[in-house]
N, C-alpha and C positions, 0 to 999 in steps of 0.2 A: 148754185151760187149766183146771185145777181152780180152785175158788173160793178156797181157803185152804190153806196148807201151813205146818206148824210142826215145828221140830226142837228136841230138848232132850236132856239126858244120859240114857243108858240106865241100867238098874238097877245095872250093875256099877261105875258111876262114871266109865266111859270116855265120851269125847265121840263123838257120832255125826257122821259126815261124809257128805254126800250129793253126788254128782257134779253133777247138774243139777236145778234147781228152776224150774218154770214154773207160775205161778199168779197170781191177781188180787192176793192179799195173802200175803206170806211173813213169818213170824216165826221167827227163829233165836235160841234161848236156849242158851248154852254148847254150841254145836255149830258146824258149818261146812258150807260148800258150795263147789263149784268155780265153777259158773255159776248166777246167779240172775236170772231175767227175770220182772218183775211190775209191777203198778201201784204198790204200796207194799211196802217192805221195811223191817223192823225187826230189828236185830241187837243183842242184849244179851249181853255177855261171850262173843262168838263171832266167827267170821270168814268171809269169802268171798273168793274170788279175783277174780271179775268180777261186778259188779252192773249190770244195765240196768233202770232203773225210773223212774217219774215222781217218786216221793217215796222218799227213803232216810234212815233214822235209824240211826246206829250209836252205841251207848253202851258204853264199856269194851270195845271190840272192834277189829277190823281188817279192812281190805280192800286188795287189791292194786290194783284199778281200779274206779272208780265213774263211771257215765255216767247222769245224771239231770237232771230239771228243778230239783229242790230237794234238797240234801244237808245233813244235820245230823250233825256229828261232836261227840260229848261224851266227853272223856277217852279218845279213840280215836286210831288211826293209819291213814292211807291213803297209798298210794304215789302214785296218780294220781286226781284228782277233776276231772271235766268236768261242770259244772252251770251252769244259768242263775243260780241263787242257791246259794251255799255258806256255811253257818254252821260255823265251826271254833272250838270252845270247849275250852280246856285240852287241845288235841290236837296231833298232829304230822302234817303232810302233805308229801309229797315235791314233787309238782307240782300246782298248782291252776290250772285255766283256768275262769273264771267271769265272767259279766256283773257280778254283785254278790257281794262277799265280806264277810261279817260275822265278825269274829274277836275273841276275847278270850283272852289268856293262851296263845296258840298259836304254834308255829313252823312256817313254811312255807318249803320249800327254794327253789322257783321259783314265782313268782306272776305270772299274766297275768290282770288283772282290769280291768273298766271302772270300777267304783266300789268303794272299800274303806271299810268302816265298822269302827271300832275300830283297834287298833294291833297287828297281827300282827308277830311277829319274822320278817321276810322276809330270807332269805339272799341271793337273787338276784331282782331284779324284772325286768320286761319290758325296760326301758331298758338295764340292765346286761347282760342276756342278748344283746340285739341288738348291743351294743358288743363283747362278747367274740366273738360269731359273726363279726362283720365283721373284727375283728383276726385271728382264726384264718384266715379266707379269704384276706386279704391276705398273711399270713405263708406260707400254703401256696403261693400263686402265685409269690411271690418265691423261695422255696426250690426250687420245681419248675423255675423258669427258670434259677436258678444251677446246679443240679445236672444239668440236661439238656444243658448245653454241653460236658460232658466226653466 
């Protein structure tokens, strides 16, 4: 692992995209990466598909998946966040699984959290997701039984 890696726009104004980045500290400014594995990751106006790190900070950027101890989203978007602590500020997240979620002015599609600080706009919480899953399972078994008699 190298000590530090940074990406930023090249001279033509196009964004640089790197397939894989493995380093102690990764900083992405107006660029992107497919896979980032590091101790700390900072993304500003950039994106990554998958991030595996201890500390992740994304400002005005995006990530498809984040797996970390501590994730901070500021004016950003993430599809899946799996973190011990997730701070979601003025951001959008599809799925958040976290022991502690701190949110302000954010929308979260599905939230599984032990402790929630702030008032995120949650579309589906853990209780609702469990109820929908149970109802779908019961419906499936009833329909299977009805249609298997023919």
